[in-house]
N, C-alpha and C positions, 0 to 999 in steps of 0.2 A: 702525209701531214704537210700543211702549208709551211714553207720555210720561215715566214715572218711570224707565225703563230706564237712561238716561244717569246718573242719580244713584246707582243701586244697582250699577252695573257693577263698581267696584273690589272690593267684598266677595266676590262669588261667584268671582272670579278666584283668590282665595287659598284658598277652601274645600277643593278636592280636594288641595291641596298640604300643608296642615298640619292638625293636629287642634285647633288653637286659632288665634285671629285675632291677628295682630300689627298694632297700630295704626300706620299710616304717615300722612304728611301728606295724601296723596291720599284715603285712606279717611276721614280726619277731615273734610276739606273737603267730600267727597261727602255724608257723614252730616249735616253742618250745613246744607248746601244742601237736602237732602231734608226735614229737620226744619223749616226755614224755609218751604219750599213747602207742607208739610202744615198748618202752624199759621197760615199767612196765607190759607188758602182762605176764600172768602166763606161767611158764615153762611146757613143756610136761612131763608127768609122764610115767613110765614104766607100761605096762598093767599087771594087776593081773588077771589071768585066773580063779580064784576062785570067782570073783565078776562079776555081769552082766554089760554089756556095754550099754551105752545110746548114741544114735545118734541124733544130732540136725542138721536139714537141712533147708536151705533157698535158694530161687532162685529169680532172678530179671528180668527174661525174656530172658536174653542171657547167664548168668552164674549161676552155682549152687555152693554153698559152704556147707561144713559140718564139724561138730566138733564131734569127738568120745570121750566120756568121761566116767569116772567111779566114783563111790562114793568115797570120800576121806574126812574123818572127817565129818564135818557138811555140806559140799558142794560137788561139782563135780570137778574133776581134768581132764583137757584135756589130751588125750592120743595121738590124731592125728588131724591135720587140713587138709581138702581137699578142692580143688577148681578146677572146670572144666568148660569149655565152653559147653553149651548145643548144641546138634546137631541141624542143621537148621530146620529139620522137627519138632523137639520138640519146637523150638522157636516160630513156627507158631500155636501151639496148644493153646486152652483156658487155663486160669490160673490154673484151678483145675487139668487138665491133665498134665500140665507142672510140678506141684508140685509132682505128683505121679512119673513122669519120673525122676525128680531130686532125689527123694528118692531112686529109683531103681539104678540110677547111683552111688550114694553115698554108698549104701549097697554093691554093687559089689566091690567098692574100699576098703571098710572096711573089707571085708572078708580076705584080705591079713594079717591083724593084728589080727582079732578075731578068725581066723581059724574055722569059723562057730561054735564058742563056745557058749554053753548055759548051765550055771551052774544049 
């Protein structure tokens, strides 16, 4: 399930029914929660080429997303966010092969920042 789906669910429920949106308390609360989540996201840090990079990848069947991060204090700080539409051939693959293909796509994109760096 897409992590933002529960924030955006009230609005699309009204779209087919009316030609305009009527603001109700549920939609207002959902919008404010989504706005708060988007504005409180961590800032991207500058890459430190003396530290190892960590790549986190996920795919949902049609798209793949990745976060390139580095250790920062007691946690990880994002250095880059990536999102791509999977090729049609990859979309038809079993889930295990889709995951491998998504990782491959994200690794190719991350090489622009990591410069194939391995400390």
